[in-house]
C-alpha positions in Angstrom: 122.5 35.1 137.5 119.5 33.5 135.9 116.9 35.6 138.0 118.6 38.8 136.8 118.2 37.6 132.7 114.7 36.4 133.5 113.7 40.1 135.4 115.3 42.1 132.9 113.5 40.3 130.0 110.4 40.7 131.9 111.3 44.5 132.1 112.9 45.3 128.7 110.4 45.4 125.7 110.9 43.5 122.7 112.4 45.1 120.1 109.3 46.4 117.4 108.5 43.3 114.7 109.0 44.7 111.8 106.5 45.1 108.5 106.7 44.8 105.0 106.0 48.5 103.9 106.5 49.6 100.1 109.1 52.4 99.2 109.9 53.7 95.9 112.9 52.8 94.2 113.5 56.3 92.9 112.4 59.8 93.4 108.6 59.9 91.8 107.6 63.3 91.1 104.2 64.7 91.8 101.4 63.8 89.3 103.5 61.4 87.7 102.1 57.3 87.7 103.5 54.7 89.6 104.7 51.4 88.5 106.1 48.5 89.3 109.5 48.9 88.7 109.0 52.2 91.0 108.4 50.2 93.8 110.2 47.7 96.5 109.5 45.9 99.6 110.9 46.5 102.5 111.2 45.4 106.2 110.9 48.0 108.9 108.4 49.1 111.1 106.3 52.4 110.1 102.4 52.7 111.1 100.3 53.7 108.7 102.6 53.0 105.4 100.8 51.0 103.0 102.4 47.2 102.9 100.8 46.0 99.4 101.7 47.0 96.2 99.4 46.5 94.3 97.4 49.3 96.3 99.9 51.9 94.6 100.6 50.2 90.9 98.9 52.3 88.4 97.8 55.1 91.1 98.9 58.8 90.6 101.7 60.7 93.4 100.0 63.2 94.9 103.4 64.6 96.2 107.3 63.9 95.3 107.5 60.4 96.8 111.4 60.2 97.3 113.6 57.1 97.5 113.7 54.5 100.1 111.0 56.0 102.5 107.3 55.1 103.1 104.2 55.6 101.2 101.4 56.5 103.0 97.7 56.3 101.5 97.4 60.1 101.4 100.4 60.5 99.2 98.8 58.6 96.3 95.7 59.0 94.5 93.6 57.8 91.1 95.2 59.2 88.0 93.7 62.9 86.8 90.9 62.5 84.3 90.6 66.6 84.6 93.1 69.4 84.0 93.2 72.9 85.4 91.4 75.4 82.8 90.1 72.0 80.5 86.4 72.4 79.3 84.1 69.6 81.4 80.2 69.1 80.9 78.9 70.9 83.8 75.9 68.4 85.0 72.7 69.4 87.4 70.0 66.7 88.0 67.4 67.5 90.4 64.1 65.2 90.0 63.5 64.8 86.3 65.0 68.2 85.4 68.6 67.5 84.3 70.6 70.8 83.0 73.6 70.8 80.9 76.3 73.6 80.1 80.0 73.7 79.7 82.2 74.8 82.2 86.4 75.5 83.0 87.7 73.3 85.5 89.3 75.0 88.1 91.8 72.4 89.2 93.2 69.0 88.2 90.8 66.5 89.6 90.5 62.0 90.0 86.7 60.6 89.7 85.1 61.4 92.9 87.1 64.8 93.6 85.4 67.6 94.2 86.5 70.8 92.4 85.3 74.4 91.2 84.1 74.9 88.3 83.1 78.1 86.3 80.0 78.1 84.3 80.9 79.5 81.3 77.2 80.7 80.0 77.0 82.9 83.2 80.7 83.1 84.9 79.4 81.8 87.8 81.6 79.1 89.8 79.7 75.8 91.2 81.2 73.3 93.5 81.2 69.9 91.2 81.6 66.6 92.1 84.0 64.6 88.8 82.2 61.4 87.1 84.3 58.7 86.1 83.2 60.1 82.9 84.8 63.6 83.5 81.6 64.8 83.6 80.9 67.5 86.7 78.0 66.6 88.9 76.8 69.9 90.5 76.0 69.1 94.2 72.1 69.5 95.6 
């Protein structure tokens, strides 16, 4: 009998060890900021889920986050500093030449996001990276 139990222990895998993951305590709508009260830890085995609440606090939900469901890194982003149709500084810099004009953001964006911006003078649409200062920097 002991040999059968030992053999079963070798054949049957151990149950997966749970890991702490962060889940919302309520449904958080897209574009809402995440606060400490919105989060709780649960012991569940979900590969790729965020396990540290500090990574989420102050971030913005990119999609609706449903209560009790795991949060993945792609579900959150830095808060947007540019809103769709907002007038932004459009900056082109190459070598010693710097050209600055006004543009209209064609999407919401956080620092580091790449979006389309319409030059208000020429009406041309360009691809730009949003800087920390909220300016749109045209790719070289």
